[in-house]
N, C-alpha and C positions, 0 to 999 in steps of 0.2 A: 757724221762720222765717215771718214774716207773708206772707200771700197777695199775689201781684202780679197776680191774676186781674182781667181787665177785666169780669167778670160783675157786680160790684157798682158801681153808679153813685153810691153814697152817698159824699160827701166827709166826711172826718174831719179836724178841725183838727190832730191829732197826727200825721197821715200825713207821712212824709218824702218830699220831692219833689226830683228832680234833673232839670235841663233840659239837653238835648244839642242844640246849635245848629250846623247845617251853614252856616257863615258865607257861603260863596260862593253857595250856593243862595238863602239869605235875601236877600243883597245884590241878586242879579239879580231876584228876585221883587219886592222893594221898589222897585227902580229902574223896572221895567216897569209895575207896578201903580200906584205912587204918584208916580213921577217924582223920588223922593228915596230915600236909603238910610241916613239918620241915624236912630239908634234908641237909646234909653236902655235898655241890655240888662238892667240890674238891675230897672227898673220893668216892663219887658216880662215878665221871668221871674216877678216877684212877681204880676203879673196872671194869668199862666198857673197859678201855684201856687194861686191862688184861696183865700187864707187858710190854706193848709197850710204846714208848715215847709219852707222852701226850704233844702236842704242845700248845693247847689252848682249852678253854671252852667258847663257845659263848652262852650267856643267853639272850633270847628275851622275852619281856613282854610289857605291857603298864603301863603308870603312873596311879596309882589308885587315883581316886577322888570320894568322896561321901559326898553329902550334908547331908544325914541322919546319917552318921557315920564318923565324922571327924578323928577318930582314924585310919581309914583305910589308909589314906595318911601318917600318922605318923609312923604306923607299917611298911608300905612298905619302907619308907625312911630309917628306921633302917635296914631293910633287905637288901636294895640296898647298904647301906654303908658297910655292912659285905661282900657283893659280890664284891665290889670294892677293898676290902682288901684281897680277896682270890686269891692265886696264879693262874695264867693262865687264869683268867676269864676276858672276855670282855662283858660288859652289853650293850645291844641295846634296846632302848625303843621306842615303837610306841605311838600312841595317840588314844583317844576316839573321835568318830565322831557321830553326831546325824543323824540317818536315820529314818525319820518319827517319830514314838513315842519311838524308842529304840536307845540305844547307842551301837555302834559296834567298835571293834578293827580295827585300820587301820595301815598298814605299817609293822606289825610284820612278816607275812608270806613272804612278798616281801623281807624284810631284810634278813631273814634266807635263802631263796632260792638264793639270790644274793651272800651272803657270801659263801654258799656251793659251788656254781658254780665258783665264782671268785677264791677261794682258790684252787679248783681242777685245774683250768686252769693255775694258777701260780705255780702249783706243790708244794703246802705247806703241803700236807698230803698224806699219802698212804691209810689211812682208815678214812672215815667219819662215825660218829655215830650220827644219828638224833633221838632225843628223842621227839616224838610227835605221836599223833594218827590221825593226819590230812592227809588225802589222797591228799590234794592239793600239797603236796611236790613231788608227783610221777614224774611230768615232770622235775623238777630240779634234782632229783636222776637219772633219765634216762640221762640227759645231762652230769652228772658227769661220768656215765658209758661210755658214748660216747667219753669222753676226753681220756680214755684209762686206 
């Protein structure tokens, strides 16, 4: 099994790359930092792959619903349709759950961590790129490093 160690900073064009995107996290960062959230995910991932073989882009989010703004679900449906048509993209959707007075995302972090570790264990990539600001992924990243 090829090494997934971060010790080597040398890029090899034959390295297989998978990109794992926490969609909600990225949306909020782009909105706050840039004032917009539109992004061509295929071009973004190709830039991250930096000339290496892009195997797959995993995109994680939740299905948006809003009683106060019905356009939210319609806009997301259009966005997801474009994602389904984008090469290399696999869309994974979690759900909203009521926790007391607030709604919380469920399943997104677990799906991302599971895909990250499973694909490492099955030797589907040489380099994983996780796009998220969530420190909850640290144990999964450590498990990937432990695979080798």
